[in-house]
Each structure stands twice: as structure tokens, then as C-alpha cells.
Residue, then its C-alpha position, 0 to 999 in steps of 0.5 A: m167695570a169688566g174686563a175684557n173678558v168678563k161679560t155684563f149680565n143682566t135681565a135681557n141676557f141672564e137666561s140665554d148666557v147664563l142658565k142656557s150656558e154650554q159651559v160653566v158659569l161664574v156670576d159676579f153679584w157686585a154693586p159699585w159702592c161696595s168696597p170688597c167688590r172692588m177689591v174682588a174685581p181685578v181677580i175677576d178680571e184675571l181669572g176671566d183672561e185665564y179661564l178664557g174658552k173654559i168657563v164664562i165669567g161675568k158680573v150682575n150689578v144688583d142695584e140694577n138688576g135686583p130680579i136676579s139677585s132675589q131669585y138667587g138668594v143673594m143677600s150680601i155683596p159680592t156673592l159669586a156663583i157657579f151655575k151649571g147645566g142652568k143651575m146655581v151649583d155653587k156660592i160664596t159670598g164675601f171677597r176671596g182671594k185668587a187661589d180660593l176662587v181657583k179653586m172652587l172653580d177647578s172643581h167644577i170644569 
């Protein structure tokens, strides 16, 4: 459930692909049964195309990767988090439109 330029993060690759990334990373914490998550998915796919080469964008399925979700305090989904230099530097919860996400991303690159 991700576009061509949106990665899938999990417990096996989260440290290498997110925490050790040289680029800013947007992580979409989601689940297949979550309606707002499905609503934001096309926006995430668009951002993946538009920000290709500028930031890394990926998704974490909270049902399959509970330890990652717990570690970063994800209590509601969708939660969109920005990681920079191995640390979470920004986080929003709930459906947000593209303009809000662009503003959030642009403030970190």
C-alpha cells in the first residue's frame, strides 16, 4: 500500500533506513484498517514523488511493527513523524491535507 517512491519500514530496516539516514525521513505510522490512514495514503504517495532525492518517505504498519510504534509514542494513527539525525524532531497525528504536510516537510529541509 505504498507508491513507488515510498519505502516500507519495519523492525529489520528502521535503524538503517530511518535512524542512520543522511536525509530527513518522513515516517507514516499506519494500519490497513484505519480509514484516515487510507485517506492520507495518496498524499504520501504524491509527496514521495515530489520530494524524491530531497527526503526519504516511508510507512510503518503499526500492527506488524509494534515495538517501533511504542518506542516513538504512537498512540493514534495516522501519525506522521519527521526524523533527522537519528531523532524524531516533529510529529503530527490524524489526517492532514497536503498543504499542512508540505509546510511541515519544508520546515525541516
